[in-house]
N, C-alpha and C positions, 0 to 999 in steps of 0.2 A: 506525147510525142509515140508515136505508134508503125506496126509494120503488120499490113494483113494479107494474107493470099491464100485464093480458092482454085481448087484443082478437079476437073470431073472425071470421074473414076469410072465413065459407064458411054459408051456410045451417045447413049438420049440424053444425058446429064441429069441425071433423075438422083444419082448419088453423087454428090461433092464433100470432098473435103477440105479442111480449112487448118491453118496453122494462124499465128497470129504475135506479138513482142510487143510491148507496152513498158514505159519509163515514164515516170515525172517526181513530182513531188507532193508529197502526202503531209499533211496535216490535220491535229484530234484535240479532243475535246473533252474535258473528265466527264462531262456527263451530255446533256442536252444541252442544245446552243441558243443561249440566249442573248439575242442582238443590244447593242451591239458584239461582234466579237474584237476584243483587242488579243493585244499579244498575253499576256498572262491568264486569258479566259485559255488561250493554244497549250494544250499538256503536252503535245510530241509533234515533230517536224522532222522531216526527211527524206532521202530518197526511197521510192517502192518502184517495184518492175514486178512483170506479170508475163508468164507463158502461156498461152492457150491452142489446144488441138480438140480436134471434131470431126464429125461426119454427121453430112444430111441429107434425107432423103424427101425429094420433092412431090408432095403428092399434086400438087400443079402449081401454075406457074409462079403464083405470088404467096404459096402452105407449101411449107416442107416441118418434117419430126427430126430430129437427132439430139445424138452424145456429145458432150463439149466436156474435157479436162484441163482444169485452171491449176496452175501452178506460181506460185507468187512469194514475192521476200519483198521485207523492209529491214530496214536503220533505220531507228526513231530516238532521235536526243530531245531528252524529256527539259520541259520549262515549267517556267507558269510557278500553278500551286503544288502540279504534280511533285516537281523534285525536293519541296521542302519534305518528304515524307518517305524518301530513298536516299541508298547511298549509292544505287547507279546512276549514270548521267546518261546512259543509253538504254535501248530496248533495241532487238532483233526478232525476226522469227520467218517463217516460212509456212504458207498454208497451202492447202490440195482442195481443190472441190469440183464433185464430179456431178453433174448436171442433164437433166432429160430435156428436151428443148420442142418448144411449138412456134415456129416464128412466122409473122407476116410480114411479108415486103411490101412497104406501102408507096416502090420509087420504079 
């Protein structure tokens, strides 16, 4: 579930800013996924959210370069094998990610 919005920053539309918010439910495993995945193999479950903003410069109609900043939060409940080795039943954290982008619009 999320929301995105783009807005032009100049008359020609070459500079475009964007903002977005996403929310969902995250699932995690202790290591690599080994199908079939059942409830015992899921070591983390819980709500996650992320906000992002950025700036793109359109080199041509389908091609742009830009920068983006993502800030996210998670509150995960531990389960499966992970709960046996800890006294805490949940974990929470924030991540911040800065990116340089090269985008190709295909639609």
